[in-house]
N, CA and C of each residue as an Amber inpcrd file, in Angstrom:
protein
   474
 -16.9880000  32.6680000  -4.3680000 -15.9490000  31.6130000  -4.9630000
 -15.6170000  31.3510000  -5.7850000 -14.7260000  31.5700000  -6.8160000
 -14.9180000  30.4200000  -8.2250000 -14.6960000  29.3780000  -8.3110000
 -15.2850000  28.8720000  -9.1620000 -15.0130000  27.2440000  -9.4840000
 -14.3920000  27.3030000 -11.6780000 -13.9010000  26.2840000 -10.9460000
 -13.3770000  25.6940000 -12.2860000 -14.8810000  24.9310000 -12.9290000
 -14.8270000  25.4910000 -14.7080000 -15.6740000  24.7590000 -15.4980000
 -16.1640000  23.3380000 -15.1540000 -14.3070000  22.5160000 -15.2760000
 -15.0640000  21.1610000 -14.9010000 -15.0790000  20.4890000 -13.6280000
 -14.7190000  21.4790000 -13.0070000 -14.9530000  20.8030000 -11.8360000
 -16.8110000  20.0980000 -11.5050000 -16.7450000  18.9690000 -10.7650000
 -18.1800000  18.8200000 -10.3420000 -18.8000000  19.4860000  -9.3250000
 -19.6870000  19.4350000  -9.7080000 -21.2090000  20.4600000  -8.7350000
 -21.2300000  19.2540000  -7.5110000 -21.6900000  19.6560000  -6.6260000
 -22.5850000  18.2150000  -5.5420000 -23.3590000  19.0760000  -5.0410000
 -24.4320000  19.7300000  -5.4350000 -26.1810000  20.3250000  -5.2020000
 -26.3760000  19.1670000  -4.9110000 -27.8460000  19.9360000  -3.7970000
 -28.7450000  18.5800000  -3.4500000 -29.1750000  17.8630000  -4.1950000
 -30.6400000  17.3470000  -4.3640000 -30.6310000  16.9230000  -5.7330000
 -32.4520000  17.4520000  -5.5050000 -33.1550000  18.0750000  -6.2370000
 -34.6690000  17.8460000  -6.3660000 -35.2590000  17.4210000  -6.2860000
 -36.0640000  17.3770000  -5.3060000 -37.6330000  16.0940000  -5.4270000
 -38.8270000  16.4210000  -6.3780000 -38.5890000  17.0420000  -7.1020000
 -38.9830000  16.5020000  -7.9750000 -38.9030000  16.4010000  -9.4040000
 -37.5190000  16.3220000  -9.1210000 -37.1800000  15.1050000 -10.4880000
 -37.1510000  13.8000000 -10.5800000 -37.8780000  12.6510000 -11.1020000
 -38.0430000  11.7290000 -10.6750000 -38.5110000  10.6090000 -11.7340000
 -39.1300000   9.9660000 -12.1250000 -39.6740000   9.0910000 -13.2840000
 -39.0720000   7.6480000 -12.4350000 -40.4870000   6.5420000 -12.6350000
 -40.3830000   5.1620000 -12.4000000 -40.1490000   4.3190000 -13.3530000
 -39.6980000   3.2250000 -13.3980000 -39.2590000   2.3300000 -14.3710000
 -39.4270000   0.9520000 -13.8330000 -40.4910000   0.4570000 -14.8370000
 -40.8050000  -0.8740000 -14.5190000 -41.4430000  -1.7470000 -15.5280000
 -39.7860000  -2.1810000 -16.7540000 -40.1780000  -2.8970000 -17.4700000
 -40.9970000  -4.0090000 -18.3400000 -41.2570000  -4.4940000 -17.6630000
 -42.0720000  -5.9330000 -17.4600000 -43.9130000  -5.2400000 -17.3860000
 -43.3560000  -4.6590000 -16.7470000 -45.1100000  -3.7460000 -16.6050000
 -45.4760000  -3.3700000 -18.0450000 -44.0470000  -2.4820000 -18.8770000
 -44.3820000  -1.6330000 -20.0480000 -44.9220000  -0.3530000 -19.5530000
 -43.8750000   0.2020000 -18.8250000 -44.1230000   1.4140000 -18.2250000
 -42.5570000   1.8150000 -17.9850000 -41.7070000   1.6460000 -20.1030000
 -40.4750000   2.3690000 -19.5980000 -39.9710000   3.5270000 -18.5870000
 -40.7820000   4.7560000 -19.0200000 -41.2210000   5.5940000 -18.2610000
 -41.9950000   6.0670000 -17.7810000 -42.3880000   5.8790000 -16.1470000
 -44.4560000   6.6640000 -15.9490000 -43.9860000   7.8440000 -15.1270000
 -44.2280000   8.7250000 -15.0190000 -44.1940000   9.8170000 -13.9580000
 -45.2490000   9.8040000 -13.3310000 -44.8280000  10.8020000 -12.0830000
 -45.7290000  10.7260000 -11.1300000 -45.9140000  12.0540000  -9.9840000
 -46.8650000  12.4750000  -9.6940000 -46.7320000  13.4950000  -8.8680000
 -46.3960000  13.4550000  -8.0410000 -46.5990000  12.0620000  -7.3420000
 -45.3110000  11.8490000  -6.1970000 -45.2000000  10.6220000  -6.0150000
 -43.7280000   9.8320000  -5.0180000 -43.5390000   8.9880000  -4.9770000
 -43.6680000   8.7940000  -3.8080000 -43.6630000   8.3170000  -2.9820000
 -43.5140000   8.0030000  -1.2230000 -43.1690000   6.4270000  -1.0950000
 -42.6590000   6.0460000   0.3740000 -42.8990000   4.8890000   1.0990000
 -41.2220000   4.1880000   0.8910000 -40.3380000   4.8900000   0.5190000
 -38.4720000   4.2890000   0.1150000 -37.9290000   4.6960000   1.2310000
 -38.8070000   3.3980000   2.4130000 -38.0460000   3.4470000   3.8440000
 -38.2490000   2.2880000   4.2110000 -37.1460000   1.7840000   5.0990000
 -37.6750000   0.1050000   5.8050000 -36.7670000   0.6340000   7.1790000
 -37.3830000  -0.5000000   8.2240000 -37.3070000  -0.4700000   9.3700000
 -36.8340000  -1.5840000  10.2850000 -35.8290000  -1.9740000  11.1240000
 -36.4480000  -2.9530000  11.6990000 -36.9120000  -3.2260000  12.7440000
 -37.2550000  -4.3470000  13.2850000 -38.3110000  -4.8770000  13.8640000
 -37.4680000  -4.6900000  15.5470000 -37.3380000  -3.8890000  16.4020000
 -37.6000000  -3.9620000  17.7870000 -38.1670000  -4.3650000  18.9710000
 -37.5310000  -5.7140000  19.1690000 -38.1250000  -6.5970000  20.0670000
 -37.6590000  -6.5230000  21.5910000 -38.5320000  -5.6660000  22.4480000
 -37.7870000  -5.5280000  24.0860000 -38.2390000  -7.1130000  24.7190000
 -36.7950000  -7.4810000  25.0260000 -36.8210000  -8.7860000  26.8300000
 -36.0160000  -8.3130000  27.5430000 -36.8030000  -8.8800000  27.9710000
 -36.6930000  -8.6240000  29.8790000 -35.4640000 -10.2530000  30.1140000
 -34.5740000  -9.4120000  30.9620000 -33.4690000 -10.3120000  31.7590000
 -33.8150000 -10.9100000  33.3140000 -33.4560000 -12.0420000  33.2000000
 -33.6450000 -12.6240000  34.6400000 -32.6160000 -11.7420000  35.8590000
 -32.9720000 -11.0950000  36.8270000 -32.3400000 -10.8490000  37.7240000
 -32.5150000  -9.0100000  37.3520000 -33.3620000  -8.8550000  35.8810000
 -33.4100000  -7.0300000  35.9760000 -34.2500000  -6.8020000  35.8410000
 -35.2120000  -6.8850000  36.7180000 -36.6820000  -6.4530000  36.5470000
 -37.1490000  -4.5510000  35.8600000 -35.6970000  -3.4070000  35.9130000
 -36.3440000  -2.3230000  35.7930000 -36.1780000  -2.4060000  34.7340000
 -35.9600000  -2.9590000  33.8870000 -34.9920000  -2.6740000  33.0460000
 -35.4860000  -3.6330000  31.3900000 -35.4130000  -2.7270000  30.4210000
 -35.4810000  -4.6490000  28.9170000 -34.1420000  -4.3200000  28.0080000
 -34.2570000  -5.2160000  27.2750000 -32.9600000  -4.8080000  26.1750000
 -33.3900000  -5.1160000  25.3220000 -33.4260000  -4.4960000  24.2790000
 -33.4100000  -4.5080000  23.0100000 -32.7390000  -5.4500000  21.7240000
 -33.1930000  -6.3880000  20.9770000 -32.9800000  -7.4560000  20.0000000
 -33.4680000  -6.5750000  19.2510000 -32.7660000  -6.7400000  18.1640000
 -32.7000000  -7.1010000  16.3380000 -33.7940000  -7.8930000  16.0850000
 -34.8800000  -7.2680000  14.5890000 -36.0430000  -8.2670000  14.7330000
 -35.9460000  -8.3800000  13.1840000 -36.9370000  -8.2130000  12.2050000
 -37.0990000  -8.7960000  10.7440000 -37.1760000  -6.9710000  10.4340000
 -37.1310000  -7.1140000   9.0580000 -37.1080000  -5.7380000   8.7630000
 -37.7120000  -5.5290000   7.9980000 -38.5410000  -4.4600000   7.8960000
 -40.2530000  -4.1390000   7.5580000 -39.9650000  -2.8800000   6.5620000
 -40.4100000  -3.7090000   4.9430000 -40.4700000  -2.9200000   3.8930000
 -41.6580000  -1.5730000   3.7680000 -41.8120000  -0.7110000   3.9710000
 -42.9680000  -0.5250000   3.7630000 -43.5180000  -0.1510000   2.0900000
 -44.6870000  -0.2570000   1.7350000 -45.4190000  -0.2060000   0.4760000
 -44.8320000   1.2930000  -0.1600000 -44.6960000   1.1670000  -1.2450000
 -44.7060000   2.6400000  -2.3080000 -45.8190000   2.7640000  -2.3470000
 -45.8680000   4.0670000  -1.8850000 -47.0000000   4.8240000  -2.7020000
 -46.9560000   6.1490000  -3.9760000 -47.8090000   5.6900000  -5.1250000
 -47.2870000   6.5590000  -6.4620000 -48.7340000   6.7430000  -6.6230000
 -47.9540000   8.7390000  -7.0090000 -49.7170000   9.3930000  -6.5000000
 -50.0990000  10.1400000  -8.4700000 -50.5300000  10.2690000  -9.0430000
 -50.1510000  10.8660000 -10.2560000 -51.8510000  11.2280000 -11.2340000
 -51.6790000  12.3380000 -11.6580000 -52.8930000  12.7860000 -12.2720000
 -53.8780000  11.7890000 -13.0510000 -55.1340000  11.7790000 -12.9110000
 -56.1470000  10.6400000 -13.6090000 -56.3860000  11.5200000 -15.3090000
 -56.1960000  10.3130000 -15.8450000 -56.4680000  10.8640000 -17.0940000
 -57.0370000  10.1700000 -18.0930000 -58.0540000  10.4860000 -18.4590000
 -59.2090000   9.9170000 -19.2300000 -59.2450000   9.1900000 -20.5690000
 -58.9210000   7.9600000 -21.0970000 -58.8710000   7.4540000 -22.1620000
 -57.0540000   7.2860000 -22.2140000 -56.5480000   7.5480000 -21.0860000
 -54.8940000   7.1560000 -21.3120000 -54.7660000   5.5300000 -20.7070000
 -53.4000000   4.9490000 -20.7650000 -53.2690000   3.9380000 -20.3640000
 -53.4220000   3.5340000 -19.3710000 -54.1020000   2.1690000 -19.1580000
 -54.3540000   1.9220000 -17.2810000 -53.2720000   0.8390000 -16.8250000
 -53.0990000   1.1360000 -17.0300000 -51.7950000  -0.2850000 -17.0600000
 -51.7660000  -0.3500000 -15.4320000 -51.7930000   0.9300000 -14.6990000
 -51.6060000   0.3580000 -13.2090000 -52.5010000   0.2960000 -12.3970000
 -54.0150000   0.7230000 -12.8140000 -55.3640000  -0.2380000 -12.6650000
 -55.3160000  -1.3650000 -13.1160000 -55.3900000  -1.8010000 -14.4760000
 -55.6630000  -3.3010000 -14.8650000 -54.3450000  -3.9250000 -13.9540000
 -53.7540000  -3.9700000 -13.8180000 -52.2070000  -4.5350000 -12.9440000
 -53.0980000  -4.7420000 -11.6090000 -54.2000000  -3.7750000 -10.9050000
 -53.9290000  -4.3120000 -10.1110000 -55.7360000  -5.4620000  -9.9290000
 -56.4370000  -5.0040000 -10.7390000 -57.4970000  -5.1260000 -10.9600000
 -57.0170000  -7.0680000 -11.4010000 -56.1740000  -7.0430000 -12.7330000
 -55.7230000  -8.6740000 -12.7440000 -55.2410000  -9.5820000 -11.4550000
 -54.9130000  -8.7130000 -10.2440000 -54.7140000  -8.9240000  -8.9510000
 -56.0220000  -9.6960000  -8.4340000 -56.9140000  -8.8490000  -8.2020000
 -58.1800000  -8.5390000  -7.8900000 -58.6370000  -9.7870000  -7.8370000
 -59.1270000 -10.3280000 -10.0530000 -60.2580000 -10.9400000  -9.7010000
 -59.3060000 -12.4560000 -10.0090000 -57.8760000 -12.1630000  -9.8560000
 -57.0470000 -13.2760000  -9.4070000 -56.6040000 -14.1720000 -10.6550000
 -56.7540000 -13.6540000 -12.0850000 -56.7630000 -13.9840000 -13.3720000
 -55.1030000 -13.2210000 -13.9510000 -54.6140000 -12.6770000 -13.0370000
 -52.8980000 -12.8340000 -13.5300000 -52.2110000 -12.1780000 -12.1440000
 -51.1390000 -12.8510000 -11.2720000 -51.0570000 -12.5690000 -10.2750000
 -49.4790000 -11.8390000 -10.2050000 -48.8420000 -11.6110000 -10.9990000
 -47.4110000 -11.4800000 -11.3640000 -46.9720000 -10.3170000 -10.7920000
 -45.7430000 -10.5700000  -9.8290000 -45.2790000  -9.3070000  -9.1420000
 -44.5700000  -8.6090000  -9.9160000 -44.1040000  -7.7850000 -10.3190000
 -43.3420000  -6.4570000 -10.9860000 -42.0410000  -6.3170000 -10.1690000
 -40.2910000  -5.9840000 -10.7450000 -39.8210000  -4.9620000  -9.9430000
 -39.5960000  -3.7970000 -11.0830000 -39.2080000  -3.0820000  -9.7490000
 -39.0420000  -1.4990000 -10.8580000 -37.3430000  -0.5280000 -10.0070000
 -37.9020000   0.7090000 -10.3210000 -36.5790000   1.1500000 -10.2480000
 -37.4050000   2.5590000 -10.4600000 -37.4210000   3.4840000  -8.9080000
 -37.2420000   4.7970000  -8.9680000 -35.8310000   5.3400000  -8.9120000
 -35.8620000   6.6060000 -10.2340000 -35.4390000   7.1220000 -10.7180000
 -34.5310000   8.8380000 -10.1650000 -34.2390000   8.7990000  -9.5990000
 -33.5060000  10.3300000  -8.6870000 -32.9740000  11.0600000 -10.8690000
 -33.4330000  12.3150000 -11.0200000 -32.5150000  12.8750000 -12.0810000
 -32.1400000  14.0290000 -11.0210000 -30.8930000  14.7500000 -11.7320000
 -30.6150000  15.8110000 -11.5050000 -31.5810000  17.1150000 -11.9740000
 -30.8110000  18.6220000 -12.5050000 -31.5830000  19.7000000 -12.3610000
 -31.0640000  19.2270000 -14.3530000 -30.5970000  18.1640000 -15.0140000
 -30.4250000  18.5070000 -15.9440000 -30.8950000  16.8390000 -16.3890000
 -31.6050000  17.0280000 -15.7980000 -32.5030000  15.7550000 -16.0750000
 -31.7710000  14.3640000 -16.6060000 -30.1950000  14.2850000 -15.9070000
 -30.2370000  12.9010000 -15.9280000 -30.4110000  12.0890000 -15.1260000
 -30.2870000  10.9070000 -15.0320000 -30.6410000   9.9860000 -14.0580000
 -28.8410000   9.4710000 -13.3360000 -29.2340000   9.9680000 -11.9520000
 -27.7870000   9.9330000 -10.6970000 -28.1020000   8.8930000 -10.0610000
 -29.2300000   8.1660000  -9.5150000 -28.8200000   7.2700000  -8.9530000
 -30.7220000   6.5870000  -8.8010000 -30.7610000   5.3340000  -8.0660000
 -32.2180000   4.8770000  -8.2190000 -32.2590000   4.6240000  -6.7820000
 -33.2910000   3.6460000  -6.8510000 -34.6170000   2.8860000  -5.8470000
 -34.7800000   1.7160000  -6.5630000 -33.8410000   0.1790000  -6.0980000
 -34.7990000  -0.2790000  -6.9820000 -35.4400000  -1.1190000  -5.8630000
 -36.6640000  -1.6850000  -6.2320000 -37.9000000  -2.4320000  -5.5530000
 -37.6830000  -3.9400000  -6.4150000 -37.7390000  -4.7450000  -5.4100000
 -38.3900000  -6.1600000  -6.2470000 -38.9670000  -6.9390000  -5.4380000
 -39.7700000  -7.6420000  -6.6210000 -40.8970000  -8.4900000  -6.5020000
 -41.9290000  -7.5080000  -6.1000000 -42.2170000  -6.8680000  -6.7640000
 -43.7520000  -5.3420000  -6.3950000 -45.0840000  -6.5340000  -6.8780000
 -46.0580000  -6.2170000  -6.0750000 -47.4100000  -6.0710000  -6.2030000
 -47.8440000  -5.0410000  -5.7370000 -49.8650000  -4.3680000  -6.2750000
 -50.3910000  -3.8180000  -6.2630000 -51.4010000  -3.7820000  -5.0250000
 -50.6380000  -3.5560000  -3.6540000 -51.6130000  -4.0030000  -2.6730000
 -52.6580000  -3.0380000  -2.9970000 -53.0410000  -1.4510000  -3.2790000
 -53.8970000  -0.7470000  -2.8950000 -54.2280000  -0.0300000  -4.3300000
 -55.2490000   0.2280000  -4.2180000 -55.4680000   1.8060000  -5.5590000
 -56.6800000   1.9510000  -5.3960000 -56.3830000   3.2970000  -5.0800000
 -57.5410000   4.5380000  -4.8020000 -57.4510000   5.9530000  -5.7040000
 -58.7870000   5.8990000  -6.1150000 -58.8390000   7.5120000  -6.6570000
 -59.4320000   8.6770000  -6.1240000 -58.9230000   9.7130000  -6.5060000
 -59.3410000  10.6970000  -5.3480000 -61.2310000  11.0170000  -5.1320000
 -61.3420000  12.0010000  -3.9610000 -62.7830000  11.9670000  -3.2460000
 -63.2690000  12.8600000  -5.0530000 -64.3490000  12.8010000  -4.9080000
 -65.2340000  13.4770000  -5.8580000 -66.2770000  14.5840000  -5.2250000
 -65.6460000  16.0650000  -5.5600000 -66.3490000  17.0540000  -4.2380000
 -67.2740000  18.1050000  -5.7740000 -68.1420000  19.0640000  -5.4180000
 -68.3380000  19.6670000  -5.9560000 -67.1650000  21.2030000  -5.6890000
 -67.4600000  21.2560000  -4.7030000 -66.5570000  22.0240000  -3.6270000
 -65.5420000  22.9040000  -4.3990000 -64.6260000  21.4440000  -5.0150000
 -63.3420000  21.9360000  -5.3270000 -62.9270000  22.0010000  -5.9800000
 -61.9260000  22.7310000  -6.5230000 -61.8130000  22.2580000  -8.2570000
 -60.0460000  21.7580000  -7.8720000 -60.0460000  21.1770000  -7.9440000
 -58.6310000  19.9220000  -8.3580000 -58.7280000  19.1580000  -9.4980000
 -57.1770000  18.3480000  -9.2970000 -57.3120000  17.9620000 -10.7640000
 -57.5030000  16.9500000  -9.8600000 -58.2160000  15.1240000 -10.1910000
 -58.3610000  13.9700000  -9.8970000 -57.3920000  13.0500000  -9.6820000
 -56.8910000  12.7500000  -9.0510000 -55.3610000  12.0490000  -8.4460000
 -55.5040000  10.2230000  -8.4230000 -55.0280000   9.6860000  -9.0060000
 -55.0390000   7.7770000  -8.9310000 -53.8890000   7.8810000  -7.2090000
 -54.3970000   7.0790000  -6.6980000 -52.8630000   6.7370000  -5.9170000
 -53.3120000   4.6700000  -5.8740000 -51.2950000   4.1730000  -6.0250000
 -51.5510000   3.4760000  -6.5500000 -50.2670000   2.7150000  -5.1150000
 -50.6740000   1.5490000  -4.4800000 -49.8150000   0.8510000  -3.3340000
 -49.1330000   0.1600000  -3.6180000 -47.2460000  -0.4870000  -4.0660000
 -47.2350000  -1.3450000  -4.2590000 -46.3700000  -2.2670000  -2.9090000
 -46.9010000  -2.9830000  -2.8090000 -46.4010000  -3.8520000  -1.4970000
 -45.1390000  -4.4770000  -2.2550000 -43.7640000  -5.0300000  -1.4400000
 -42.4640000  -5.7550000  -2.3390000 -41.8480000  -5.8780000  -1.3780000
 -40.7080000  -6.6740000  -1.6330000 -39.7550000  -7.2520000  -1.0820000
 -38.3810000  -7.1680000  -0.4190000 -38.1570000  -5.8400000  -0.8440000
 -36.9680000  -4.9080000  -0.6600000 -36.2160000  -3.6920000  -1.1700000
 -35.6880000  -2.5260000  -0.5970000 -35.3410000  -1.9020000  -1.6710000
 -34.0650000  -1.9450000  -1.4160000 -33.4330000  -1.2790000  -3.2190000
 -32.0320000  -1.4460000  -2.9790000 -30.8410000   0.4030000  -3.8990000
 -30.1830000   0.3840000  -2.9790000 -29.6060000   1.5820000  -3.7670000
 -29.2900000   1.5230000  -5.1410000 -29.3670000   1.9420000  -6.5730000
 -28.8960000   1.4740000  -7.6460000 -28.4680000   2.7860000  -8.2730000
 -26.9400000   2.6780000  -7.9890000 -26.1400000   4.1820000  -8.5270000
 -25.7710000   4.3060000  -9.9890000 -26.7000000   3.0320000 -10.5610000
 -26.1320000   2.8800000 -12.4110000 -27.8220000   2.4120000 -12.4630000
 -28.5700000   4.1580000 -12.3800000 -29.9230000   3.7030000 -13.3000000
 -29.6810000   3.3410000 -14.0810000 -31.2390000   2.8040000 -14.7090000
 -31.2170000   3.0130000 -16.2040000 -32.1250000   4.4900000 -16.9010000
 -31.2310000   4.8320000 -18.2300000 -31.3980000   6.2500000 -17.6750000
 -32.6770000   6.2180000 -19.7930000 -32.6690000   4.8410000 -19.7930000
 -34.7220000   5.3010000 -20.9960000 -35.6640000   3.9940000 -20.4900000
């Protein structure tokens, strides 16, 4: 079936087209190998009711936000902004929380949608295992704990 050139396609978005925007950290466009942890769930509280000893009822609890997990190749001599952010938290010299956006791109590399996280802080940093028997790139991992995710239908484009 042919379609008009003017019609908009609604193709599924590719998982490999994204970048991370944390402006106050000085990272207008940070590229990563992967970003995960874009999820949240409600805690389920089971309650037994009097007189109904054979069953439980589920109450809605608080929302639990998963930490964002960002992975990228470790490059010697590059700006170590994420590691420096983590080290500032460990030393207690500057415990600054930042908000940012994970931006989903389409196949034409245009920003389509974003996920805003609020009050993020670096809860974990890790460098990959050194192993002389492997031929792999060195990967650094940063976990960002945050206070929530929100869909952004108009994400930043630069």
